[in-house]
N, C-alpha and C positions, 0 to 999 in steps of 0.2 A: 533870805528870799532867793528864789531862782526865777528868772524870766524864761518862759518856754514859748517858742514859736513853732507851731505844728498844725497840720490839718487834724480834724477830729471827725472821723467817718468810719465806714466799714471796709475800707480798703487798707492795704498794708501799712502805709505811713500813718493813717488815721487811727488804726487799732493800736499801733505802737505808741502814738502820741497820747491817746486817751489813757491807756493803762500806765504809762510812765508818769503822767501827771497825777493820776489818782494815787499811785504808790508814793511818789515824792511828797505829796501833800500830807502824808501821814508822818513825815519826818521834818518838814520845813514848810514855810509859806511859798506858794507857787502863784505867779502871775502868768496867765495864759493869754497868748495872742494868736488866735486861730487863723490859719490860712484857709480862706473861703468860709462859707457858712457851716457851722458844726452840724453834724447829723448823728444822733444816737438812737438807741433802740429801746431804752427804758427810762422811767422817770428818775431813778436814782442817779443814772449817768447824766441826765439832763440837769438835775440839781447840782451835781458836782461841777459840771462845765460852767454853769451859770455863776457859781461862786468863784471859780478860778478866773474867769474872765473879769468879774467884778474887781478882783485884786489888781488888775492892770491900771485902774484909775489912780491908785496911789502906789505905783510900782517903785522899787528901789533902783535908781539909775546907776548905782555902783555895783549892783548884784550881777553875777554872771548870767549870760544869756545863751541858751542852747537852742539851736535851730534844727529841728528834725525834718529834713527835706532833701530834695535832689541836689547832687553835687554841682550841677550847672547853675544853681540859683542860691548862692550863699552870700549875696551882697548885703541883705537887709537884716539888721539886728536891732535890739533894744538896749539903750543905755550905754554907759561908759565902762562897764565891767568886762570880764573876759568874754570874747565872742567865740563860741564853740559850735562848730558845725557837726551835725550828726547825719551823714548820708547813709543810705542803704542801697548798695550797688551790686551788680551781678558779674561784671566783666573785669578783666585784668588790665585794661587800658583806659586811660582818661583822654578826652579831647583837650586841646589847648584851652578852650573856654572853661572846661571843668577844672583843669589845673589852676587856672587863673582865679576862679572863684574859691577853690579850696585853700589856695595860698593866702587869701585875704583873711582867713580865720586865725585866731591866736592858737587854738588847739582844736583837735578833732576827737570825736567819739565814733567808733565803728562796732559792728555786731560781733566780729570774730577776729581771731588771729590771722586767718586767711586774708581778710580785708585790710588789717593793719599792715601786713607785709606788702600788699599792693600799693597802699598809700605811700609807704616808705620808698618803694622802688620808683613809683611814677612821679613823685614830687622831688626826688633827689636832684636831678639835673636842673629842673625848672626853677627850684628855689635855692640853688647853690648849696645843697646839703639836705634840703627837704626838712620835714618835721623830725624832731628828735623823738626817740621812743617814748620818753615821758610826756610828750605832747600829743600822743595818739593813745587814747584810752579804749580798751576793749570793754564794751558794755553789751553783753548778750541780751537779746530780747527774751520774752518770757511767755508763759502760758498760765491761764487762770485754772488751777486745779480744783477750785471750788465748783467750776462748771464742768470741766473735763476730768471727771472723777474716775480714777482707775482702781476702785475698790474691788478687790478680787472676788469677794463673796457675791457682790452685786453682779459682776460680769459673768461669773459662772452660773448664776441663777437666771440670767437672761435667756428667754426661750430662743433656741437656735433654729435658724432656717435650715432647710435640708441642703441647700446649696452653699458652697464656699463663696463668700462675698469679698471680692477685691474692690478697693476704693481709691479714687483719686479726686483731689479737691484743689482747685487753682485755675485761674482763668485760662481759656484756650490759648496756647502758645507753643510754637516750636521749641522755644527755650525750655519749657517744662517737659519736653519729650512727648507731647501728645501725638506727634506724628508717628512715633515708633511704639507707643504703648499698646495700641490695638493690634499691631503686628505681632508683638510678643505674646499677647493674650491668645490670639488665634493659633499661634505656633505652639504654645504650651498646651492648649486644649482644642485641638481641631474638631473633635466630635463630642466632647463631654458636655452633658446637659446639667450636671450637678455643680455648675460654677457660673458665677455672674460677675460682671464688672460694672460698678456704679461710678458714674462720672458727674461730679458737681462742678462744672467748669464754665458757666456762663461768663462771657467777657463783655462788660459794659462798653468797652472801647471798640468792639468789633461792629461792623455793619451787619444787618440781618443776613445778607448774602454770605458773609464770612462765617457767621455762626452756623448757617445752614450747611456750608461746606464741611465744617467739623462734624456736625450731626450726621451728615451723609457718610462720612468716613467711618463713623462708629455704628453704622446700620447693621446690627446683629441682634437676633432675638435674645441673646444673653446679656446684652448691654442695656443698662438703665440710665437714661439721661435725667438727672435730678435738677430742677430749677434752683436758682440761687436763693438762699434764705438769708434773712437779715440778722437774726438773733443768734448769739453764741450757743444758747441753750438748744436751738433748733439744729445747729451743726452737730452738737454732742449727741442729740437723739438719733441722728443719722449714723454717726461714727460708731456708736455703741452696738449697732446691728451688724456691723461689718466684721471681717476677720483679719484683713491685712491691707495696709496702705501701700500703694506702689507709686514711686516718685522717680521716674527716669530722667531727672532734670539735668540739663546741660549746664545750667548756672543758676544760682539762687543768691539773693541778698540775705536770706535767713531761712525761709521755708517753715513758717509757723504751723502749717497743716500737718507736717510730719511730726512735729513736737506734740501737737494736740492728739494725734493718734497714739503716740507713746503714752501720753498722760492717761489715755483711756485703757491702757493695757493691751493695745493691739500690736500685731507684728508690723514691721516696716521693711519694705524693700526699697533701697535708695542708692543713688550714685555716690561714690566716695570722692566728692569733689565740691568745691566752692564753700559758701558760708556755713552750710549745715554740717560740715565736718567739725564744727565747734561742739555739737552735741550728738552726732551720729557716730557710733563706734561698732566694732564687731561684736560687742557684748549686747547691744540693744537693737541692732539692725542687721539685716541681710544686705551687706554692701555689694554694690556693683563696681568693681575696680575699673579705673580709667587708665588706658594705655597711652592716650595721646590727646592733644587738643586740636581744634580747627578754628578757622575764621568764624566769628559769630555773625551769621547772616540768616535772616528769615524773609527779607524783602518788605517787611512792614515796620518792625520796631528796631531791628538791628541790621546794620549795613556794612559790616566788616570792621567796625571800630577796634575790636579786640578779639579775644579768643574765649572759647568755652569748651566743655568736654566733648570729645568725639564719641558718638554712639555707633560702634561698628558691630561686626558679627560676633566678636568676643563678648561684648556687653549684652547683646541680644541673647546669646546662649546663657549667660549668667542669670538674666532676668527670667528666662524660661525655666531654668533649673530651680531657682528660688520659688517661683510660682507653683511649679509642680510639687515641690517638697511641702510647701504650705498647704496646698490642696489635699495632699495625702494625709497630713497630720490632722486636718480638720475632719476629713471623712472617716478617719479611724478613731475619732473622738478623743484624741490626745489633748492634753492641756497645753494650749498655745498662748496662755496669758504671758504678756511681755513684762515680767517683773522688773528687769533691768531698765526698760523704757519708763516705767512708772517712777522708779528711783531717780532717773535722769531728769524727768519732768519736775520733780520736787526741787531739784537744785536750780533749775532754770525758771524761777518764778518771776513775776513782775516786781516783787519786793527785792529780789536779787538785782534786777536791773536798776532799781532806785538806789540800792546800796552801792553799786558800782559807780553810779554817777556821783553820789555823795563822797565816796572815797577819792574820786578824781578831782573833785572841787576842793577837797581838803589838802590835796597834794601829798 
């Protein structure tokens, strides 16, 4: 048995927690201890969560416990088995509180080798040597390819819109590069009418005024603001109508949306930095190389704690070039199906995540 503490909802941690629990339950018994009230979008998931939560009545106190949650809140675990923290973080620097909480864990799981190296570096001095490499397990997150289906025959049979559709999904944030994406789009296509930018970026943590500011920034007749949808099938139905995902992220803890676009066989333009370097390569992505980092500051969520990718004129030029090249290929009716991306998505399944967790627990 494995004891899992995690939120279950449609945000990042909640999606990871739900899918990891479901995949693990196919290999072993799982007792789920939800953080806050679970929220799912279909009856099958509701039944799964109900069954997993019921297992915590007779949980095994000696089983390992994995807490999928923020690095500043790692004090609470279940039972006497291994206490394993599974934080998903974006920056290269931890606060003293975060180091303290992480150091209380017996072992850690992280999404990427990028994150593993940060944990090693950041906890070294704090813990007089930090975690050993075999105490930090790389457990990549996954994508449900049963929903995000990159079947080439289906994709090529999809009726094409006359415009090239660029797409971004992820809550409004400076960290995700939303402040520069519209600039790159307008620079790439100052007058072109055969191109659109679809933004599905509602941020539930923003005030109405803050969301309005983002909407005003993207006030362009070629930009389509798409309301947030709850079901993964609805996300897929939007993605399959697009041509290319653009993710000028300064820092990511994983970037599930980019992997979902790959799974759909879509092109991806993305920064070559942070956690998504675990699955984004020059074979499956149009990479935006990063020359330097800068203090992570947006005045809302990040206040200079660490560093993230610096998006300068070089990065802007790369984005513009990638977008223009993609647009030309689409308008010339070339085959832009991302075969390498689909193959990558097959490797990064939720079953793979569960397998990596089981490997770590077996030692």
